[in-house]
C-alpha positions, 0 to 999 in steps of 0.5 A, a space after each residue: 588384729 585380734 582373733 575371733 573366738 572361732 579362730 582361737 578355737 580353730 588353732 587347736 584343731 587337728 587336720 581331720 576337721 573341726 567337727 572332731 574337736 568341738 569340745 575344745 571351744 571354750 564358751 564365754 559365760 553368757 554363751 552357755 545354755 541355762 541348766 534345766 528344761 526351759 521352753 525359751 532360752 532368750 539370749 539378749 546381747 549387744 552387737 558382737 556379743 557372740 549371740 549367733 555363735 552360742 545359738 549355733 553351738 546349741 543347735 549343733 549339740 541338739 541335732 547330735 544329741 539324744 533323738 527326739 523322734 527315733 523314726 525320722 532321719 537323724 532323730 530330730 525335726 528342727 527349724 531356723 527362723 531369721 529376719 529373712 530367708 537369706 539372713 538365715 542361710 548367710 548368718 545362721 548356716 554359712 556365716 563366720 559364727 554359723 552352723 558350718 563353723 561347728 560342722 563344715 559338712 552342713 549343706 544348704 539344700 533346696 527341696 520340694 518342701 523348701 530350703 533346709 540345712 542338712 547334716 551328715 547324720 540325716 537331720 534336716 532343719 527347715 529354714 524360714 524368713 519372717 519378712 513377707 506375708 508368704 513367710 507367715 503362711 510358710 510358717 503356718 504350714 511349716 510342720 511340727 518341730 522339736 527345736 527352733 533357733 530364732 535369730 534376731 527376733 527383734 528384726 522380724 518384720 512379721 514378729 507377732 504372726 511368725 512367732 505365733 505360728 512357730 510356737 503352735 508347731 513347737 510340740 514334738 519330742 520329750 522337750 520342745 524348746 526354742 533358742 532366741 538370739 537377738 539384740 533387744 527392742 521394746 516390742 510387746 512380745 519381748 517385754 512379755 518374755 522378760 516379764 514371764 522370766 521373772 514371774 516364773 523364776 524358781 519353778 521346776 520348768 521355767 517358761 523363759 530363761 534370759 541370758 544377757 551380754 554386752 558388746 564389751 563382754 566378748 573379748 574376741 571381738 575385733 578391737 577396731 569393730 568394738 572401737 567403731 561401735 562405741 564411737 557411734 553408740 557410746 554414751 547415747 541412749 540407743 547405745 544402751 540397747 545396741 551395746 548393753 542389750 537393755 530394753 529401753 523404756 519410752 522417751 519422755 518427749 517422744 511423740 510415739 510409744 510402742 504402746 501406741 503402735 503395738 496393739 494396732 499392728 496387723 499382717 497383710 492377710 488382714 488388710 482392708 480395701 484402701 482408698 489411696 496408696 502413696 509412696 512418701 519421700 523425705 530427701 536427704 539434705 546432702 549426699 552421703 549425709 542422712 538417709 532419704 526416707 521412703 515409706 509406703 502408706 495407705 488409707 481407708 476412708 471408713 474403717 471398723 477395725 478387727 476383732 482382735 483389737 482391745 476390748 475397750 476399742 470403740 468402733 468409728 467411721 473415721 479414716 485410718 492410716 496404714 504403713 505398708 513398707 519402708 524403702 529408705 535408702 542412703 544414696 544420690 538422687 538417682 538412687 533414691 528416685 529409682 528406689 521410690 519408683 520400685 516401691 510405687 510398682 511393688 504396691 501399685 501406688 497412686 502417686 508420690 508425696 515428696 518434701 520439697 524444701 530442698 527444691 521442688 524442681 529437683 525432686 520432681 525432675 529426678 523422679 520424672 527422669 526415671 519415669 515421666 508417667 508418675 504423679 508427684 505431689 509436692 509438700 513443703 515444711 512451713 512448720 517445725 518437725 514436731 508440729 507437723 508430726 503431732 497430728 499423725 501421732 494422734 492417729 496412733 493414740 486414737 487407734 487409727 495408725 496401723 503398721 502392717 508388719 514390723 519396721 524396726 528402724 522406722 519404729 526406733 525413730 518414731 519412739 526415740 526422737 525427742 520432740 522437745 529436746 531433739 538431737 541436732 546430729 541426726 534427722 529421723 528421715 523415715 519418721 518424716 517420710 511417714 509424717 508426710 504421707 499421713 498428713 497428705 492422706 488423713 489430716 491434709 486436703 481430702 482426695 477423691 478416693 477410689 477403693 482398691 486392694 493393696 497389691 504387694 508385688 515384691 515377690 512377683 515371679 519369684 515362686 
């Protein structure tokens, strides 16, 4: 089995510890930080390209470099932001490519101010997630920083809001800057960064500098892993993103584009009062096959919108659809039924909308076995997938479809599935689940609506 880059480097280290021999690591060309004083170094890489290793090494060098703030312990005030707080600790600090590979003495500590990574020289990096409304508020009050490591930016659920608060606080020291390590997605923020890197090329202090690398560019990646990745993604459109780090343009036959989704995206703090909240299930066809799509959706009977909408937006009194969460899972009926009930409890939903082509009695029986108090509304696919999805996609084109946060896998299916030339090898279960909910709430039979406030209880009792 081939050794990783770190294992190769570790063979060169003396018994006193790796931290004494960092200069013996030989980075790959794409793992070397760009010269000059940029504001954003955006490392776009395919899976296994070595993005995390490069960002961890750059952060290690920064916290041991010239002080940005001589009056604080260690002279630096950095932070780490990942898709979740757990991801930040597991991947960025303790993982095989994380900070502890450069300095085993880095410790994770719980302090009065939150979770921090602490070095022996006194530097503390505050650790953040970007997955919940609470994460957004923590970043809002997270303090000013001299350096930020933004890990897997495209997987941040509250991408726009968390990035905005991070950017506002990145303002202390002689050279405040951020390192972004991510596999790209065609989100507005990422495309804007790419555009700025081109527009500002040749300026004395570039705003964004981009380094790109494919999965194949890392010779230290285990060959079995590499073979599996290319077997799954090689020769496919999504493989250009996951392996070659390309930012994909819209699929010609897709019913959604990111331009239909991005302008209407909002944070939980901006939610209105809903008429109905539903959990929607698209059961997998066979055990171990496709996933069981489980989404949480809500509607507002009459909605005027928010001031940050585009200037050409025309206010209306039509119903609007909101996507609150994606609970999709791969598992047996008992597993996905428990997951759907968890979503019901987390969001205080009214009922479950379930696709019943695989048997109404099976779906309802499975759910009632777990909780016999839950109301299940069966829906049946009498029309083709594209025909069912078109009215819901039209909501987005009218500015009436809203994602509360970022749902990478769901949005990937929405924008990747070709309605006119579908790939028979996979089914967009997350998208189907959303379509069932949207059809029932907005385009289907009207239900008597009772105004309610959305309740996200996923963090209840954990503070």
